[in-house]
C-alpha positions as CSV (number, residue, x, y, z in Angstrom):
1,M,85.7,69.2,102.6
2,T,82.6,69.9,99.9
3,Q,79.2,71.4,100.7
4,Q,78.0,68.2,99.8
5,A,80.3,65.8,102.0
6,E,79.6,68.1,104.5
7,E,75.7,67.1,104.5
8,K,76.5,63.8,105.0
9,V,78.3,64.1,108.1
10,G,77.5,60.9,110.6
11,A,74.4,61.4,112.4
12,I,75.6,61.1,115.8
13,W,78.4,64.0,114.7
14,R,75.6,66.4,113.6
15,A,73.7,65.7,117.0
16,V,77.0,66.2,119.0
17,D,77.8,69.3,117.2
18,V,73.7,70.7,117.8
19,V,73.2,69.6,121.2
20,C,76.9,69.1,123.2
21,D,77.3,73.1,123.4
22,A,77.1,74.6,127.0
23,P,74.8,77.7,126.2
24,T,72.5,75.6,124.1
25,L,72.1,73.0,127.2
26,L,71.4,76.0,129.3
27,I,68.9,77.3,126.8
28,L,67.1,74.0,126.6
29,E,67.0,73.3,130.4
30,S,65.2,76.4,130.8
31,A,62.7,75.5,127.9
32,W,61.8,72.2,129.9
33,L,61.3,74.2,132.8
34,G,59.0,76.4,131.0
35,A,60.9,79.5,129.6
36,R,59.4,80.6,126.1
37,R,60.6,84.3,125.7
38,F,63.9,85.8,125.2
39,D,64.0,87.8,128.3
40,Q,63.0,84.7,130.5
41,F,65.8,82.7,128.5
42,Q,68.7,85.7,129.5
43,Q,67.4,85.6,133.3
44,A,67.2,82.1,133.7
45,T,70.7,81.3,131.8
46,G,72.7,84.2,133.3
47,L,74.2,84.4,129.7
48,L,75.0,87.4,127.8
49,K,72.3,88.6,125.5
50,T,74.1,87.8,122.4
51,V,74.9,84.4,123.1
52,V,71.4,83.8,124.0
53,S,70.4,85.4,120.8
54,K,72.8,83.4,118.7
55,R,71.9,80.2,120.2
56,L,68.4,80.5,119.9
57,K,68.5,81.4,116.2
58,T,70.5,77.9,115.7
59,L,67.9,76.4,117.6
60,V,65.2,77.7,115.3
61,D,67.5,77.2,112.2
62,V,68.2,73.6,113.1
63,G,64.5,72.9,113.8
64,I,64.5,72.3,117.4
65,F,62.5,75.6,118.2
66,Y,59.9,77.4,116.0
67,R,59.3,81.1,116.6
68,H,55.9,81.9,117.6
69,Q,54.5,85.6,117.6
70,Y,52.4,86.5,120.6
71,C,52.0,90.0,120.2
72,E,51.3,92.0,117.0
73,R,52.2,95.9,118.1
74,P,55.1,95.9,118.9
75,P,55.9,92.5,117.4
76,R,56.8,90.1,119.9
77,S,57.8,86.5,119.7
78,E,58.3,83.5,122.0
79,Y,60.2,80.0,121.0
80,R,58.3,76.7,121.5
81,F,59.4,73.1,121.0
82,T,59.2,71.6,117.5
83,E,58.5,67.9,117.3
84,M,62.3,67.6,116.8
85,G,62.5,69.8,120.1
86,F,60.1,67.4,121.9
87,D,61.8,64.5,120.7
88,L,64.9,65.3,123.2
89,F,62.6,64.9,126.1
90,P,64.5,61.0,126.4
91,I,67.8,62.8,126.6
92,A,66.5,65.5,129.1
93,L,65.3,62.4,131.5
94,M,68.3,60.6,131.4
95,M,70.5,63.4,132.2
96,L,68.4,64.1,135.2
97,K,68.4,60.8,136.5
98,W,72.6,60.8,136.3
99,E,72.6,64.3,137.6
100,Q,70.5,63.3,140.5
101,T,72.6,60.4,141.1
102,W,76.0,61.6,140.9
103,S,76.3,64.9,141.4
104,D,76.2,67.3,144.6
105,Q,72.6,68.0,145.2
106,T,73.0,70.3,148.2
107,G,71.1,73.5,148.1
108,R,69.6,72.7,144.8
109,I,66.2,72.4,143.5
110,R,64.9,68.6,142.8
111,I,62.7,67.2,140.5
112,S,60.1,64.4,141.1
113,L,58.5,62.8,138.3
114,K,55.2,61.2,138.8
115,H,53.6,58.8,135.7
116,T,50.1,59.6,135.3
117,A,49.3,56.3,133.9
118,C,49.9,54.3,137.2
119,G,50.0,57.0,139.6
120,Q,53.2,56.5,141.0
121,T,56.0,58.5,141.5
122,T,58.9,57.1,139.1
123,E,62.2,57.1,138.0
124,P,62.6,56.6,134.4
125,Y,65.0,53.9,133.1
126,L,66.1,53.3,129.3
127,A,64.6,49.7,128.2
128,C,64.8,47.7,125.0
129,A,61.7,48.6,123.5
130,A,61.3,44.4,122.0
131,C,61.7,42.9,125.6
132,R,61.2,45.9,128.2
133,E,64.6,44.8,130.0
134,P,67.0,47.4,131.0
135,V,69.8,48.3,128.9
136,K,73.1,47.6,130.0
137,V,76.5,48.3,128.7
138,G,77.1,44.7,128.3
139,D,74.0,43.7,126.9
140,I,74.7,45.7,123.6
141,D,76.4,44.3,120.4
142,R,78.0,47.3,118.6
143,K,78.9,46.9,114.7
144,P,79.8,49.8,112.1
145,G,76.5,50.8,109.9
146,P,76.8,51.7,106.4
147,G,77.0,55.6,107.6
148,A,79.9,54.8,109.8
149,D,82.4,56.1,107.1
150,A,81.0,59.6,107.7
151,A,82.9,60.0,111.0
152,T,84.5,63.4,110.7
153,G,83.1,66.7,111.9
154,N,83.6,70.1,110.5
155,Y,83.0,72.0,113.5
156,A,82.6,76.0,114.1
157,K,85.1,77.1,116.8
158,R,83.4,78.2,120.0
159,R,84.7,80.2,122.8
160,R,84.1,79.2,126.5
161,Q,81.0,81.5,127.5
162,A,81.5,83.7,130.6
163,G,79.3,83.2,133.2
164,L,78.6,79.4,132.5
165,K,80.1,78.5,135.7
166,D,77.8,80.4,137.7
167,A,74.8,79.7,135.5
168,R,75.4,75.9,136.2
169,Q,75.8,76.2,139.9
170,A,72.7,78.1,140.2
171,P,69.9,76.5,142.9
172,T,67.3,76.1,139.6
173,A,70.2,74.4,137.6
174,L,69.0,70.9,136.9
175,F,72.3,69.8,134.8
176,E,75.3,71.1,136.7
177,E,78.0,68.3,136.2
178,I,76.6,66.5,133.3
179,S,76.2,70.0,131.3
180,D,79.9,70.5,131.8
181,I,80.6,66.8,130.2
182,F,78.1,66.9,127.2
183,G,78.6,71.0,127.2
184,D,82.0,70.0,125.8
185,R,81.7,68.2,122.4
186,W,84.8,67.0,122.6
187,A,84.5,65.3,126.0
188,A,81.1,63.9,124.6
189,L,83.0,62.4,121.7
190,L,85.6,60.6,123.9
191,V,83.1,59.2,126.0
192,R,81.5,57.8,123.1
193,A,84.5,56.7,121.6
194,A,85.5,54.7,124.8
195,F,81.8,53.3,124.9
196,M,83.1,51.8,121.5
197,G,86.1,50.3,122.8
198,E,88.6,52.9,122.6
199,R,91.2,53.0,125.4
200,R,94.3,54.2,124.3
201,Y,95.4,57.7,122.9
202,D,96.1,57.0,119.4
203,G,92.6,55.5,119.3
204,F,90.8,58.3,120.8
205,L,92.6,60.8,118.3
206,Q,91.5,58.9,115.3
207,A,87.9,58.0,116.6
208,T,87.2,61.8,117.4
209,G,89.4,63.7,114.9
210,A,90.4,66.1,117.9
211,S,93.8,68.2,117.9
212,T,96.4,66.6,119.9
213,N,96.2,69.2,122.6
214,I,92.6,69.1,122.7
215,L,92.9,65.4,123.4
216,T,95.5,65.6,125.7
217,D,93.2,68.6,128.0
218,R,90.4,66.4,127.6
219,L,91.4,63.4,128.7
220,K,93.1,64.8,131.7
221,R,89.7,66.6,132.4
222,L,87.7,63.1,132.3
223,V,90.3,61.7,134.8
224,E,89.8,64.7,137.4
225,K,86.0,64.2,136.8
226,G,85.8,60.7,137.6
227,L,84.8,59.4,134.4
228,F,87.9,57.8,133.4
229,E,90.6,55.7,135.2
230,R,94.3,56.1,134.1
231,V,95.9,52.8,134.1
232,A,99.3,51.7,132.9
233,Y,99.4,48.9,130.4
234,Q,103.1,49.1,129.5
235,Q,106.1,49.9,132.0
236,Q,109.2,50.5,129.4
237,P,108.3,52.7,128.4
238,V,105.2,53.9,130.3
239,R,102.0,53.8,128.4
240,H,98.7,54.5,129.7
241,E,95.2,53.4,129.1
242,Y,91.8,55.1,129.9
243,R,89.3,53.1,131.5
244,L,85.2,53.9,132.2
245,T,84.5,54.3,135.6
246,D,80.9,53.2,136.9
247,K,80.2,57.2,137.1
248,A,81.0,57.1,133.5
249,L,79.0,53.7,132.7
250,D,75.8,55.5,133.9
251,I,76.2,58.0,131.3
252,Y,75.2,55.2,128.7
253,P,71.6,55.7,128.2
254,I,72.1,59.2,127.6
255,L,74.6,58.3,124.8
256,L,71.9,55.8,123.5
257,C,69.2,58.4,123.7
258,L,71.6,61.1,121.9
259,L,72.8,58.6,119.0
260,D,69.0,57.7,118.6
261,W,67.9,61.0,118.2
262,G,70.5,62.1,115.7
263,E,69.6,59.1,113.3
264,R,66.5,59.9,113.5
265,W,66.7,63.5,112.7
266,F,70.0,63.8,110.7
267,A,70.4,60.2,109.1
268,D,70.5,60.6,105.3
269,D,71.1,58.0,102.6
270,L,74.2,56.4,103.9
271,G,72.3,54.8,106.4
272,P,73.0,54.0,110.2
273,S,76.5,55.0,111.7
274,V,76.1,52.1,114.0
275,I,74.0,49.1,114.3
276,L,73.1,48.0,117.9
277,T,71.9,44.6,119.2
278,H,70.2,43.8,122.4
279,K,71.8,40.4,123.0
280,P,69.6,39.1,125.7
281,C,66.6,39.5,123.1
282,G,68.3,39.5,119.7
283,H,66.5,42.5,118.3
284,A,67.9,45.7,117.0
285,L,67.9,48.0,120.2
286,K,65.3,50.7,119.7
287,P,65.7,52.6,123.0
288,I,62.8,53.7,125.1
289,V,62.2,55.1,128.4
290,C,59.9,53.3,130.9
291,C,58.5,54.2,134.2
292,S,60.1,52.4,137.3
293,A,57.1,51.7,139.1
294,C,55.2,49.9,136.0
295,G,57.7,49.4,133.5
296,E,55.4,51.0,130.7
297,P,56.7,53.4,128.4
298,V,56.5,57.0,129.4
299,D,56.9,60.2,127.3
300,R,56.5,64.1,128.0
301,R,52.5,63.7,128.4
302,S,52.6,61.0,130.9
303,L,54.8,62.8,133.2
304,E,53.7,65.4,135.8
305,L,56.7,67.2,137.0
306,T,57.1,68.6,140.8
307,I,59.7,71.0,141.9
308,A,61.0,70.5,145.4
C-alpha cells in the first residue's frame, strides 16, 4: 500500500485504529476524570510508564491532546484536550450509559449527570438532529458512500499490555466491560460489520480484513460476552451465523458516534464511507446527544458530573 493510499483509508477505519485500543481508552477515561499530567495518567491507569508515554505521544500526534507547559524550571508539561479531543465526548457519554446499564457495578464508582440548562438529573440518549427522536437500529437506512471502497486498514501490531485487567476492574474504572470490547479494534470492527448486516463467517472476513485465526478468536469471544448469538442456519454440513443480542444492539449509539467523529476528523476527498438516513423523518442522520429530562441537546459545558 502506497503512502497516498494509506492516507485515504476510510474514516471509520482510522477512527477505530486511534480510539479502539485498550491503553488509549484508559488514558482517555482518566483525562475525562481530570488527569492532566504524566504521573496522574500512570497512577490512574496502572499502565507501564513506557506504554503511557507512547500512547500520550500518539494522542498528541493525532491531534486529540496538546502539550501545555505549566513549569519552566524544570520544564514540565501537561496534556489537554484539543477541539478534536473534546469532540470525543459524545462517545464517552454513550460508553458510560452502556457500561452502567450492562456491566456489574458492584463496588465501583457511579457517575451521575446533571443538565444545567434544565436543572435535572439526566441519562443522555442519542437522537436525530433533524427530528430529536431517539435513534433506533431499525430506523436507520444504510448505503455505501463514495468513501466505502477505502475499506481496508494498515494497522500496526499491538501487544496485549500487562495490568490491563486490573486497571479495568479498579473501583475508579468507568469503562470496564465496554473498553474490553472497544479496546480491541477487531472486536469493534466485527460488531460494526454485524450492524451493517453481516452474519456469516465469510462476510465478516471480507468486511474486516482480519486473518482467519483472529476472526475465529474474536467471534468466539463476542459469543462468550453475550454480544453475538451463534445460530445454525444449515445442518448438512453444519453452518452457523452470528446474530446481535439486545446487549449488542445497545452498542449502536457508540458506533454511530465513533463513525460521526471519524467522518468529521478523518474524511478526505473521497467523501463519507456510509450514508445514513433516519427513516422516520427522512433526513440524513446527524447524531446528537440529548437530555432525557428535557429533550434538548447536551454537551460537555452543559453537564455537571458527580461521582458517587
